[in-house]
VMD Tcl script that draws the C-alpha trace (Angstrom):
set ca {
  {-25.70 -27.97 20.61}
  {-27.97 -28.27 23.59}
  {-26.06 -31.17 25.11}
  {-22.65 -29.54 25.21}
  {-21.16 -28.69 28.58}
  {-20.25 -25.14 29.40}
  {-17.49 -26.55 31.60}
  {-15.93 -28.51 28.73}
  {-12.74 -26.45 28.67}
  {-12.26 -26.74 32.40}
  {-12.35 -30.52 32.08}
  {-9.40 -30.70 29.69}
  {-7.00 -33.50 30.51}
  {-3.26 -32.94 30.74}
  {-2.42 -33.92 27.16}
  {-5.28 -31.74 25.95}
  {-3.83 -28.69 27.66}
  {-0.51 -29.44 25.95}
  {-2.27 -29.82 22.58}
  {-4.18 -26.58 23.16}
  {-1.03 -24.65 24.05}
  {0.83 -26.17 21.12}
  {-1.78 -25.17 18.54}
  {-2.07 -21.64 19.89}
  {1.73 -21.35 19.87}
  {1.79 -22.71 16.31}
  {-0.63 -20.01 15.20}
  {1.52 -17.30 16.74}
  {4.78 -18.81 15.46}
  {3.56 -18.91 11.87}
  {2.81 -15.20 12.03}
  {6.03 -14.38 13.89}
  {8.08 -16.36 11.37}
  {6.48 -14.63 8.39}
  {6.50 -11.07 9.73}
  {10.24 -10.22 9.38}
  {10.20 -11.54 5.81}
  {7.43 -9.21 4.70}
  {7.96 -5.56 3.81}
  {5.51 -2.86 4.81}
  {2.04 -3.50 3.41}
  {0.10 -0.64 1.85}
  {-1.76 0.74 4.90}
  {0.66 -0.20 7.67}
  {2.51 3.11 7.72}
  {-0.77 5.03 8.13}
  {-1.89 2.93 11.09}
  {1.47 2.87 12.85}
  {2.08 6.61 12.49}
  {-1.42 7.40 13.77}
  {-1.12 5.01 16.71}
  {2.32 6.16 17.80}
  {1.40 9.83 17.47}
  {-1.68 9.25 19.64}
  {0.29 7.43 22.34}
  {3.02 10.07 22.46}
  {0.84 13.19 22.29}
  {-2.70 12.19 23.26}
  {-3.78 13.89 20.02}
  {-5.85 11.76 17.61}
  {-5.70 14.16 14.64}
  {-4.07 11.39 12.58}
  {-6.86 8.93 13.43}
  {-9.29 10.36 10.89}
  {-10.01 7.33 8.72}
  {-9.98 4.78 11.57}
  {-10.66 4.90 15.31}
  {-7.47 4.84 17.41}
  {-7.77 1.61 19.43}
  {-5.98 -0.97 17.27}
  {-3.45 1.56 16.00}
  {-2.55 2.47 19.58}
  {-2.25 -1.18 20.59}
  {0.06 -1.81 17.65}
  {2.27 1.14 18.55}
  {2.68 0.11 22.20}
  {5.96 -1.81 21.63}
  {7.54 1.32 20.17}
  {7.15 3.17 23.47}
  {9.88 1.00 24.94}
  {12.33 2.01 22.22}
  {14.57 5.06 22.19}
  {15.29 4.98 18.45}
  {11.86 6.11 17.22}
  {11.51 9.73 16.15}
  {8.10 11.42 15.87}
  {8.39 14.38 13.43}
  {5.95 16.77 15.10}
  {7.82 19.72 13.62}
  {6.86 18.69 10.08}
  {4.19 20.78 8.35}
  {2.02 17.67 7.74}
  {1.43 17.37 11.49}
  {0.11 20.93 11.67}
  {-2.06 20.28 8.60}
  {-3.34 16.94 10.00}
  {-2.30 15.30 6.73}
  {-1.85 11.69 7.77}
  {-0.83 10.56 4.26}
  {2.24 12.77 4.17}
  {2.92 12.55 7.91}
  {3.02 8.75 7.85}
  {5.40 8.81 4.90}
  {7.72 11.21 6.71}
  {7.45 9.18 9.93}
  {8.29 5.83 8.33}
  {10.81 6.67 5.63}
  {12.40 10.02 6.46}
  {12.38 10.64 10.20}
  {13.40 7.05 10.97}
  {15.86 4.70 9.31}
  {14.60 1.52 10.97}
  {11.14 1.16 9.43}
  {11.19 -2.63 9.09}
  {12.33 -3.11 12.67}
  {9.55 -0.80 13.87}
  {6.98 -2.72 11.85}
  {8.05 -6.14 13.08}
  {7.72 -4.94 16.67}
  {4.36 -3.24 16.01}
  {2.91 -6.40 14.46}
  {3.28 -8.38 17.69}
  {0.12 -7.00 19.41}
  {-2.01 -7.97 16.41}
  {-0.48 -11.45 16.48}
  {-1.52 -11.69 20.14}
  {-5.07 -10.63 19.21}
  {-5.12 -13.33 16.53}
  {-3.96 -15.93 19.05}
  {-6.66 -14.79 21.49}
  {-9.24 -15.13 18.71}
  {-8.16 -18.74 18.13}
  {-8.49 -19.42 21.89}
  {-11.95 -17.82 21.95}
  {-13.04 -20.05 19.07}
  {-12.19 -23.30 20.84}
  {-13.78 -22.02 24.04}
  {-17.14 -21.19 22.44}
  {-17.10 -24.21 20.10}
  {-16.50 -26.68 22.96}
  {-19.24 -25.01 24.96}
  {-21.59 -25.10 21.98}
  {-20.99 -28.50 20.34}
  {-18.47 -30.34 22.48}
  {-14.78 -31.35 22.35}
  {-14.64 -32.57 18.73}
  {-16.12 -29.32 17.43}
  {-13.78 -27.34 19.67}
  {-10.65 -29.06 18.38}
  {-11.86 -28.76 14.80}
  {-12.45 -25.03 15.31}
  {-8.97 -24.55 16.76}
  {-7.27 -26.49 13.95}
  {-9.18 -24.56 11.29}
  {-8.26 -21.27 12.96}
  {-4.61 -22.24 13.43}
  {-4.31 -22.93 9.72}
  {-6.60 -20.28 8.31}
  {-4.52 -18.26 5.82}
  {-6.65 -15.13 6.09}
  {-6.48 -14.95 9.88}
  {-2.75 -15.64 9.77}
  {-2.02 -13.06 7.09}
  {-4.00 -10.29 8.77}
  {-2.68 -11.10 12.24}
  {0.81 -10.01 11.16}
  {-0.21 -6.64 9.79}
  {-0.43 -3.28 11.52}
  {-4.01 -2.80 10.35}
  {-7.44 -2.80 11.99}
  {-9.11 -5.79 10.30}
  {-7.94 -8.52 12.67}
  {-8.66 -6.39 15.74}
  {-12.20 -5.71 14.56}
  {-12.70 -9.41 13.82}
  {-11.62 -10.43 17.32}
  {-13.68 -7.88 19.26}
  {-16.74 -8.33 17.02}
  {-16.68 -12.10 17.54}
  {-15.98 -11.71 21.25}
  {-18.95 -9.36 21.62}
  {-21.37 -11.77 19.90}
  {-20.12 -14.66 22.02}
  {-20.65 -12.71 25.24}
  {-24.14 -11.64 24.14}
  {-24.96 -15.30 23.43}
  {-23.58 -16.14 26.88}
  {-25.92 -13.56 28.41}
  {-28.84 -15.09 26.54}
  {-27.88 -18.42 28.13}
  {-27.13 -16.98 31.55}
  {-28.37 -13.38 31.97}
  {-25.76 -12.29 34.54}
  {-24.40 -8.80 35.08}
  {-20.90 -10.03 34.24}
  {-21.95 -11.37 30.84}
  {-23.79 -8.12 30.14}
  {-20.75 -6.07 31.13}
  {-18.38 -8.16 28.99}
  {-20.71 -7.92 25.99}
  {-20.82 -4.13 26.35}
  {-17.05 -3.76 26.70}
  {-16.36 -6.02 23.70}
  {-18.97 -4.18 21.60}
  {-17.41 -0.83 22.49}
  {-13.95 -2.09 21.60}
  {-15.28 -3.38 18.26}
  {-16.70 0.09 17.62}
  {-13.35 1.64 18.56}
  {-11.44 -0.74 16.26}
  {-12.87 0.25 12.89}
  {-15.87 2.24 11.71}
  {-17.49 -0.91 10.30}
  {-17.52 -2.05 13.92}
  {-20.72 -0.02 14.18}
  {-22.35 -3.12 12.65}
  {-22.22 -4.69 16.10}
  {-25.21 -2.60 17.22}
  {-27.78 -3.64 14.57}
  {-26.42 -7.17 15.02}
  {-27.11 -7.05 18.76}
  {-30.58 -5.63 18.20}
  {-31.44 -8.32 15.67}
  {-30.14 -11.12 17.91}
  {-32.07 -9.88 20.92}
  {-35.24 -9.74 18.85}
  {-34.77 -13.11 17.16}
  {-33.26 -15.39 19.79}
  {-35.97 -17.55 21.46}
  {-36.46 -17.99 25.19}
  {-39.20 -17.28 27.70}
  {-36.78 -16.66 30.58}
  {-35.82 -13.20 29.31}
  {-38.70 -10.89 28.55}
  {-38.69 -8.32 25.75}
  {-38.55 -5.50 28.28}
  {-35.51 -7.06 29.92}
  {-33.83 -7.49 26.54}
  {-34.35 -3.85 25.59}
  {-33.07 -2.71 28.98}
  {-30.07 -5.00 28.50}
  {-29.40 -3.46 25.09}
  {-29.48 -0.01 26.67}
  {-27.03 -1.12 29.34}
  {-24.74 -2.68 26.75}
  {-24.90 0.57 24.80}
  {-23.87 2.63 27.82}
  {-20.96 0.30 28.62}
  {-19.94 0.21 24.96}
  {-19.97 3.99 24.69}
  {-17.82 4.17 27.82}
  {-15.31 1.75 26.24}
  {-15.27 3.85 23.05}
  {-14.80 7.01 25.12}
  {-11.85 5.40 26.91}
  {-10.22 4.65 23.55}
  {-10.40 8.39 22.84}
  {-8.76 9.25 26.15}
  {-12.07 10.37 27.72}
  {-12.08 13.41 25.46}
  {-15.07 15.76 25.69}
  {-15.89 18.34 23.05}
  {-18.66 20.35 21.48}
  {-21.04 18.97 18.86}
  {-23.34 21.23 16.88}
  {-27.06 20.58 17.24}
  {-28.50 20.01 13.72}
  {-30.52 22.96 12.42}
  {-29.11 25.39 14.96}
  {-25.95 27.30 15.71}
  {-25.85 25.78 19.20}
  {-23.50 23.06 20.35}
  {-23.48 20.70 23.28}
  {-20.61 18.79 24.91}
  {-20.41 15.06 24.12}
  {-17.96 12.29 24.89}
  {-15.55 11.29 22.10}
  {-16.79 13.96 19.63}
  {-14.02 13.14 17.16}
  {-15.60 9.72 16.47}
  {-18.83 10.81 14.74}
  {-17.06 13.53 12.76}
  {-14.32 11.24 11.46}
  {-16.80 8.42 10.83}
  {-18.99 10.70 8.72}
  {-16.00 12.11 6.82}
  {-14.77 8.59 6.10}
  {-18.21 7.54 4.87}
  {-18.40 10.53 2.53}
  {-14.93 9.85 1.13}
  {-15.94 6.25 0.41}
  {-19.10 7.37 -1.33}
  {-17.63 10.23 -3.33}
  {-14.15 9.04 -4.26}
  {-13.93 6.06 -6.59}
  {-11.39 3.34 -5.85}
  {-10.64 1.27 -8.92}
  {-10.90 -2.46 -8.31}
  {-10.18 -5.62 -10.29}
  {-12.27 -8.77 -10.57}
  {-12.09 -11.62 -13.07}
  {-10.36 -9.61 -15.78}
  {-12.46 -6.48 -15.33}
  {-11.75 -3.14 -13.69}
  {-14.30 -0.77 -12.16}
  {-14.14 2.46 -10.14}
  {-17.29 1.48 -8.22}
  {-16.92 -2.25 -7.75}
  {-19.44 -5.06 -8.08}
  {-22.13 -6.30 -5.71}
  {-20.87 -9.86 -6.15}
  {-17.19 -9.03 -5.47}
  {-17.13 -10.33 -1.90}
  {-19.08 -13.53 -2.61}
  {-16.47 -14.30 -5.28}
  {-13.65 -13.43 -2.88}
  {-15.21 -15.64 -0.23}
  {-15.44 -18.52 -2.71}
  {-11.83 -18.38 -3.93}
  {-9.86 -17.22 -0.86}
  {-11.50 -19.38 1.81}
  {-9.91 -22.84 2.09}
  {-12.25 -25.36 0.47}
  {-12.31 -27.73 3.48}
  {-13.53 -24.93 5.74}
  {-15.91 -23.61 3.12}
  {-17.52 -27.02 2.62}
  {-17.71 -27.71 6.35}
  {-19.24 -24.26 7.00}
  {-21.91 -24.79 4.33}
  {-22.65 -28.19 5.83}
  {-22.78 -26.60 9.27}
  {-25.45 -24.13 8.12}
  {-27.68 -26.95 6.91}
  {-27.14 -29.01 10.05}
  {-27.79 -26.30 12.64}
  {-30.85 -24.93 10.82}
  {-32.37 -28.38 10.58}
  {-31.52 -29.51 14.12}
  {-31.86 -26.30 16.12}
  {-33.93 -23.94 13.97}
  {-33.08 -20.58 12.51}
  {-33.80 -18.55 15.64}
  {-31.67 -20.50 18.11}
  {-28.74 -20.64 15.69}
  {-28.94 -16.94 14.79}
  {-25.71 -16.03 16.72}
  {-23.81 -18.23 14.26}
  {-25.32 -17.24 10.91}
  {-26.86 -13.80 11.40}
  {-23.69 -11.73 12.15}
  {-21.76 -12.98 9.10}
  {-24.87 -12.65 6.92}
  {-25.38 -9.01 7.95}
  {-21.69 -8.25 7.43}
  {-21.70 -9.84 3.99}
  {-24.82 -7.91 2.96}
  {-23.20 -4.68 4.15}
  {-20.07 -5.40 2.11}
  {-22.13 -6.14 -1.00}
  {-23.72 -2.69 -0.84}
  {-20.41 -0.84 -0.39}
  {-18.24 0.94 -2.94}
  {-14.86 -0.30 -1.74}
  {-14.19 -3.72 -3.22}
  {-10.47 -4.19 -2.76}
  {-9.94 -7.08 -0.39}
  {-11.13 -10.14 1.49}
  {-9.88 -8.43 4.64}
  {-13.04 -6.29 4.65}
  {-15.12 -9.41 5.30}
  {-12.62 -10.97 7.71}
  {-15.21 -10.85 10.56}
  {-17.07 -13.62 8.69}
  {-14.23 -16.08 9.22}
  {-14.65 -16.98 12.93}
  {-18.39 -17.52 12.43}
  {-17.65 -19.77 9.45}
  {-15.26 -21.71 11.66}
  {-18.00 -22.10 14.28}
  {-20.39 -23.43 11.65}
  {-17.66 -25.77 10.41}
  {-17.21 -26.97 14.01}
  {-20.90 -27.89 14.11}
  {-20.47 -29.91 10.92}
  {-17.34 -31.55 12.31}
  {-19.23 -32.73 15.39}
  {-22.03 -34.14 13.22}
  {-19.54 -36.00 11.00}
  {-17.73 -37.44 14.00}
  {-20.97 -38.88 15.33}
  {-21.78 -40.63 12.04}
  {-19.21 -43.38 12.30}
  {-15.69 -44.30 11.26}
  {-15.95 -43.38 7.58}
  {-17.17 -39.86 8.33}
  {-14.47 -39.49 10.96}
  {-11.85 -40.30 8.36}
  {-13.48 -37.76 6.05}
  {-13.29 -35.08 8.78}
  {-9.63 -35.86 9.49}
  {-8.91 -35.69 5.75}
  {-10.55 -32.28 5.54}
  {-8.51 -30.94 8.44}
  {-5.26 -32.37 7.03}
  {-6.10 -30.93 3.60}
  {-6.37 -27.42 4.99}
  {-3.32 -27.82 7.24}
  {-1.04 -28.97 4.42}
  {-2.53 -26.45 1.98}
  {-1.62 -23.55 4.25}
  {1.69 -24.77 5.67}
  {3.20 -25.28 2.23}
  {2.46 -21.62 1.44}
  {4.38 -20.29 4.47}
  {5.34 -17.39 4.69}
  {3.03 -16.16 1.91}
  {-0.35 -16.68 3.59}
  {-1.72 -13.43 2.15}
  {-1.45 -14.98 -1.34}
  {-3.70 -17.93 -0.51}
  {-6.24 -18.92 -3.15}
  {-8.02 -22.25 -3.14}
  {-8.23 -24.76 -5.95}
  {-11.22 -23.00 -7.55}
  {-8.89 -20.14 -8.50}
  {-5.96 -22.36 -9.42}
  {-4.11 -21.73 -6.16}
  {-1.86 -18.71 -5.53}
  {-0.37 -18.97 -9.04}
  {-3.79 -18.34 -10.54}
  {-5.04 -15.84 -7.99}
  {-4.11 -12.70 -9.95}
  {-6.52 -13.72 -12.72}
  {-9.35 -13.36 -10.19}
  {-8.35 -10.76 -7.59}
  {-5.43 -8.46 -6.79}
  {-4.87 -5.58 -4.35}
  {-4.85 -6.68 -0.69}
  {-6.06 -10.13 -1.68}
  {-2.63 -10.92 -3.11}
  {-0.41 -7.90 -3.61}
  {-0.28 -5.18 -0.98}
  {3.36 -4.19 -1.35}
  {4.61 -6.91 1.00}
  {7.29 -8.66 -1.09}
  {10.13 -6.15 -1.49}
  {12.41 -8.31 0.66}
  {11.76 -11.31 -1.57}
  {12.35 -9.16 -4.65}
  {15.74 -8.11 -3.30}
  {16.65 -11.77 -2.71}
  {15.46 -12.75 -6.18}
  {17.52 -10.04 -7.86}
  {20.59 -10.95 -5.82}
  {20.24 -14.64 -6.66}
  {20.06 -13.82 -10.39}
  {22.77 -11.21 -10.28}
  {20.43 -8.51 -11.55}
  {20.86 -4.83 -10.77}
  {18.48 -1.91 -11.25}
  {15.47 -3.44 -12.99}
  {12.54 -1.33 -14.06}
  {10.09 -1.44 -11.14}
  {6.35 -0.82 -11.02}
  {5.61 -1.17 -7.31}
  {2.11 -1.19 -5.83}
  {2.57 0.10 -2.32}
  {3.60 2.89 0.01}
  {6.92 1.48 1.21}
  {10.14 3.01 -0.03}
  {11.87 0.27 -2.07}
  {15.35 1.68 -1.45}
  {14.75 1.28 2.30}
  {14.85 -2.47 1.57}
  {18.13 -2.29 -0.31}
  {16.69 -2.09 -3.81}
  {18.17 -0.07 -6.65}
  {15.83 0.32 -9.59}
  {14.44 2.49 -12.36}
  {10.95 3.74 -11.47}
  {7.97 2.99 -13.69}
  {4.40 4.31 -13.42}
  {2.76 2.74 -10.39}
  {0.16 3.54 -7.76}
  {0.80 5.09 -5.20}
  {4.42 6.18 -5.07}
  {5.30 6.75 -8.73}
  {2.46 8.49 -10.53}
  {4.36 11.50 -11.91}
  {7.90 12.54 -12.77}
  {9.93 12.69 -15.98}
  {10.96 9.02 -16.03}
  {7.40 7.93 -15.21}
  {5.89 10.17 -17.88}
  {8.44 8.96 -20.44}
  {7.60 5.27 -20.13}
  {6.44 3.77 -23.42}
  {3.90 1.02 -22.65}
  {3.60 -0.24 -26.23}
  {7.21 -1.19 -27.00}
  {9.01 -0.93 -23.63}
  {12.78 -0.47 -23.55}
  {14.78 -3.71 -23.36}
  {15.73 -4.90 -19.89}
  {14.38 -6.58 -16.77}
  {11.00 -5.55 -15.37}
  {9.69 -6.20 -11.86}
  {5.95 -5.58 -11.91}
  {3.57 -5.86 -8.97}
  {0.57 -7.91 -10.04}
  {-1.75 -5.11 -8.90}
  {0.11 -2.75 -11.24}
  {-0.11 -5.38 -13.95}
  {-3.91 -5.53 -13.62}
  {-4.71 -1.98 -12.48}
  {-1.90 0.14 -13.89}
  {-2.19 3.58 -12.33}
  {-5.77 2.85 -11.18}
  {-7.33 6.30 -11.57}
  {-5.27 7.36 -14.58}
  {-4.50 4.43 -16.88}
  {-5.37 0.85 -16.00}
  {-3.84 -0.54 -19.22}
  {-0.34 0.83 -18.80}
  {1.09 -2.73 -18.51}
  {-1.13 -4.51 -21.01}
  {2.05 -5.44 -22.93}
  {3.01 -7.90 -20.14}
  {-0.34 -9.45 -19.25}
  {-0.17 -12.38 -21.64}
  {3.51 -13.05 -21.06}
  {4.81 -15.69 -18.66}
  {7.08 -14.19 -15.99}
  {10.57 -15.63 -15.69}
  {10.36 -15.58 -11.90}
  {8.28 -14.27 -8.99}
  {9.09 -12.53 -5.74}
  {6.65 -14.19 -3.40}
  {3.44 -14.27 -5.40}
  {3.00 -10.54 -5.82}
  {5.88 -9.26 -8.00}
  {6.53 -10.78 -11.43}
  {9.91 -10.59 -13.13}
  {9.95 -10.21 -16.93}
  {12.64 -9.80 -19.58}
  {12.05 -7.55 -22.60}
  {14.27 -8.24 -25.61}
  {14.28 -7.27 -29.27}
  {16.07 -9.02 -32.09}
  {18.85 -7.18 -33.86}
  {16.85 -6.85 -37.06}
  {13.79 -5.28 -35.42}
  {13.02 -1.99 -37.26}
  {13.18 1.04 -34.97}
  {11.18 4.26 -35.16}
  {11.75 7.30 -32.97}
  {9.53 10.11 -31.79}
  {9.61 12.97 -29.29}
  {6.79 13.73 -26.84}
  {6.54 17.01 -24.97}
  {4.53 17.58 -21.81}
  {2.03 14.73 -21.93}
  {2.55 11.33 -20.33}
  {3.44 8.82 -23.05}
  {1.20 6.17 -21.50}
  {-1.81 8.47 -21.87}
  {-1.35 8.67 -25.64}
  {-2.98 6.16 -27.96}
  {-0.62 4.05 -30.09}
  {-2.00 5.76 -33.19}
  {-1.00 9.18 -31.83}
  {2.53 7.97 -31.19}
  {2.86 6.20 -34.50}
  {3.29 2.67 -33.14}
  {3.42 0.12 -35.96}
  {3.16 -3.68 -35.72}
  {6.50 -5.46 -35.85}
  {8.47 -2.28 -35.22}
  {9.95 -0.87 -32.04}
  {9.19 2.73 -31.15}
  {11.76 4.63 -29.06}
  {10.15 7.61 -27.31}
  {12.09 10.60 -26.09}
  {10.36 12.91 -23.63}
  {10.69 16.52 -22.52}
  {8.57 18.34 -20.00}
  {8.26 21.67 -21.84}
  {8.89 23.26 -25.23}
  {11.90 25.09 -23.80}
  {13.76 21.76 -23.85}
  {13.92 20.11 -27.25}
  {15.32 16.69 -28.15}
  {16.60 15.78 -31.61}
  {17.30 12.08 -32.31}
  {20.82 11.28 -33.40}
  {19.78 10.46 -36.98}
  {18.49 14.03 -37.43}
  {21.12 15.77 -35.30}
  {23.05 16.89 -38.37}
  {20.19 19.13 -39.38}
  {20.39 21.11 -36.13}
  {22.27 24.39 -36.42}
  {25.51 24.46 -34.51}
  {25.52 26.69 -31.41}
  {27.09 30.13 -31.66}
  {29.82 29.24 -29.21}
  {31.50 25.82 -29.20}
  {32.56 24.23 -25.92}
  {32.86 20.45 -26.38}
  {33.26 19.46 -22.72}
  {32.59 15.85 -21.72}
  {30.78 15.09 -18.42}
  {31.67 11.57 -17.26}
  {31.22 10.25 -20.78}
  {27.45 10.57 -20.41}
  {26.85 14.05 -21.84}
  {28.90 16.57 -23.76}
  {28.18 20.28 -23.54}
  {28.51 21.02 -27.26}
  {28.09 24.76 -26.92}
  {25.82 27.62 -25.99}
  {24.00 30.68 -27.28}
  {23.43 33.89 -25.38}
  {20.28 35.89 -26.04}
  {18.80 39.09 -24.65}
  {15.15 38.94 -25.63}
  {15.12 38.15 -29.36}
  {18.66 39.21 -30.19}
  {22.18 38.24 -29.30}
  {23.24 40.69 -26.57}
  {26.14 43.03 -26.86}
  {26.50 42.76 -23.10}
  {24.98 41.16 -20.03}
  {22.79 43.85 -18.54}
  {22.27 44.12 -14.80}
  {18.58 44.02 -13.88}
  {17.57 42.38 -17.18}
  {16.76 38.71 -17.90}
  {19.47 36.72 -19.63}
  {18.49 33.83 -21.89}
  {21.00 31.05 -22.38}
  {20.52 28.03 -24.66}
  {22.72 25.04 -23.87}
  {23.25 22.28 -26.42}
  {24.02 18.82 -25.02}
  {24.92 15.63 -26.85}
  {24.26 12.22 -25.31}
  {27.56 10.35 -24.94}
  {28.41 6.70 -25.32}
  {28.87 5.99 -21.63}
  {26.09 4.60 -19.46}
  {23.59 7.33 -18.60}
  {22.92 8.17 -14.96}
  {20.16 5.95 -13.64}
  {16.72 7.45 -13.02}
  {16.74 7.76 -9.26}
  {13.88 6.16 -7.27}
  {12.34 9.32 -5.90}
  {9.91 12.00 -6.96}
  {12.64 14.48 -7.90}
  {14.15 14.30 -11.42}
  {17.11 11.92 -11.79}
  {19.31 14.55 -13.40}
  {19.54 18.34 -13.43}
  {21.79 21.00 -14.86}
  {22.97 23.82 -12.67}
  {23.71 27.18 -14.26}
  {25.28 29.80 -11.99}
  {25.99 33.42 -12.88}
  {28.85 34.98 -10.95}
  {31.55 37.59 -11.04}
  {35.24 36.84 -10.83}
  {34.64 34.80 -7.66}
  {32.73 31.62 -8.69}
  {31.51 31.06 -5.12}
  {29.55 34.35 -5.13}
  {26.48 33.34 -7.11}
  {24.47 36.28 -8.51}
  {21.74 34.25 -10.27}
  {21.10 30.56 -10.74}
  {18.99 27.95 -12.49}
  {18.49 24.28 -11.69}
  {16.58 21.96 -13.97}
  {16.71 19.65 -16.93}
  {13.33 19.06 -18.54}
  {14.13 15.78 -20.32}
  {13.76 12.17 -19.28}
  {16.79 9.90 -19.44}
  {14.56 7.04 -20.54}
  {14.69 6.74 -24.32}
  {17.85 8.78 -24.86}
  {20.44 7.27 -27.22}
  {24.02 8.05 -28.15}
  {24.20 11.10 -30.37}
  {20.85 12.62 -29.40}
  {20.95 16.40 -29.06}
  {19.21 18.24 -26.23}
  {18.76 22.01 -26.47}
  {17.94 23.51 -23.09}
  {16.74 27.10 -22.77}
  {17.63 28.73 -19.45}
  {16.59 32.17 -18.20}
  {18.61 33.90 -15.50}
  {17.34 37.00 -13.70}
  {20.45 39.18 -13.50}
  {20.35 41.36 -10.36}
  {20.73 45.13 -10.61}
  {23.53 45.07 -8.07}
  {26.30 44.26 -7.69}
  {27.64 44.76 -11.19}
  {30.99 43.01 -11.58}
  {33.55 44.02 -14.14}
  {33.06 40.65 -15.84}
  {30.34 38.04 -15.69}
  {30.98 34.28 -15.77}
  {28.59 31.35 -16.17}
  {29.27 27.99 -14.48}
  {27.47 24.95 -15.97}
  {27.36 21.39 -14.63}
  {25.21 18.31 -14.14}
  {24.17 16.66 -10.86}
  {21.66 14.33 -9.19}
  {18.98 16.17 -7.15}
  {18.64 13.13 -4.88}
  {22.28 12.74 -3.89}
  {23.70 16.14 -4.95}
  {26.50 14.16 -6.61}
  {27.96 15.99 -9.61}
  {29.15 14.52 -12.88}
  {32.85 15.17 -13.37}
  {34.43 16.99 -16.30}
  {36.68 14.43 -17.95}
  {40.37 15.22 -17.77}
  {40.07 18.21 -15.44}
  {39.06 16.96 -12.02}
  {36.40 19.69 -11.91}
  {32.62 19.32 -11.82}
  {31.60 22.34 -13.87}
  {32.51 24.36 -16.92}
  {33.18 28.09 -16.56}
  {32.02 30.16 -19.51}
  {33.17 33.74 -19.97}
  {34.16 36.35 -19.20}
  {31.19 38.36 -20.46}
  {31.27 42.14 -20.13}
  {29.75 45.23 -21.71}
  {31.77 44.38 -24.79}
  {30.42 40.88 -25.28}
  {32.75 38.26 -26.59}
  {32.89 34.50 -26.02}
  {35.58 33.40 -23.68}
  {37.21 30.02 -23.43}
  {36.13 27.51 -20.82}
  {38.60 27.80 -18.02}
  {37.84 24.84 -15.78}
}
mol new
graphics top color blue
foreach p $ca { graphics top sphere $p radius 0.5 }
foreach p [lrange $ca 0 end-1] q [lrange $ca 1 end] { graphics top cylinder $p $q radius 0.2 }
display resetview
């Protein structure tokens, strides 16, 4: 270390400059090639909406869970576009609800979400490329040319840096500025100039403004200044330097908040005093309290936990770091401690050690990305080992080259799925889901690959359990929604899903859903599939399964009302080994379902209709009630109760639509002679389509509040079926109409014929 030249980079020969530029370009090109093929990852919409809102309004109300710096940098390319709409009129903006606002911003206010994301990922790719350049610069300065080239090659083909550099998130930005800050502090310890001090302060402030865990830079600086040896810089000078760095860093943080000044309450009093960037401490404290008080279910080695494990990140480090780099980094620790001592080498081992200890005490254990700042320091330690191997002769040089080729080939063959990297200890990316999920493997990024897979196999509308925030239909997918965190946690079709004997068909399941289910509600909702081999995969994060039953499989049927089927134990449902259970679901007692086998025992409705809607449902008939009795008339100002009886037809049922609204609803309109003048109305359904079979009867009780005025000579009731998502109505077969008109009903009540 001591013999390396600080001018090593400036002495690069011509071919070396070409090699340097080529490797940096290769890093950026890998990320740029992968980015358009990856759908929106879980947190990207939050970061992009917050960053763009801040740039357009100067208001950081959406930057509550993260500081605004990296989000604003990511959103910069969108400022040059005229096709981006910021929905400031939406109620979520007024309420500062960044969850809902980001969803509206990405999937409702704009129809070009993927294009926006690809553009917004470019600044993070540039930060990743700058990090790779910083690594070779410091490594050449520290241990010479061989270590510098080794560091650059390891960075260029590090799957975790590559994967996070093409995401609109804060992890890569924090990693870059944190590493840059430590390097500039080390440079000041070598040459205590004002420029080095200034650069260290700016980088530390930018790390603080990147992510709240960037606050770790300050105890790291303090520890390094106390530990690092050297008689040239006295303790007084070091403490003064730390104060100066703190002032510069605070100024950089303040700049990220637009030099905002606001009041902060003095603890224990009702007084307040103005401070710079007051939003930072408030949002940092709120974020810390959310982390402490709200569990976040995690998965590790076949187990789930709402509070995580202290050893989660050491395991993640062991299985998601490429083995060549891991082995070289461990060797580098031994070499630098033995040759240079623990104090002089502290800038290499102390920052990652502190960050790892912090992560092991935290409650959020959901991804390697939270320890991403360790990676550049591991690369530096690996560079030290590479230099030592190179100096030990030809055999060790071959070993070093083999290690670098191993990692290069290992990562290139995974392109463009770098986020799914697992080393050989975990069985590679195919075995990764047995160890870790969530952002380690499945963060909602493979909807584009799922669409391609379904197209290649000629499959349409599979059941989908998607772990993510993206809107699958925005990527051209048609599907039947299943329970999944975060987008599909409630709704009739979600509540009707039977996890014990699922309906036959194709199933696309995110591996995080497979392992975590609904996280906070039911982690075992997909236990049926866990031991089954998928027929195909979209990327490495979405498994495709086929559920089939033989023709002689005995079938039982049951009806569930109100409760989610997946929350019921198999004993409660009556599941029996070797038999298939078909579950029919209604949301309330007012809607009852009778399986076809028992339909004959249901009393026929008072008034027969027998109208077929698109072959999917037949309106068998209806009953009119006024309180407990059949009315002699429809009374103005009194509630009217109507019970509709539907029979499931033989045609294909309407598909459960991929949105939070029900997939089907009945409309019931009360009118006078003019059907367009609606006096009272009802919209609803109350039953899931999932589980319905030909011949099932559905009795739907509807209450209409009849107005006191006007009172027509005759009342009529129009009944039809439609999709709440598209407003498309089911047609009445043979008539060209989309509703049935019942009546007339007057003071002398009598059933009329359906007219249209």
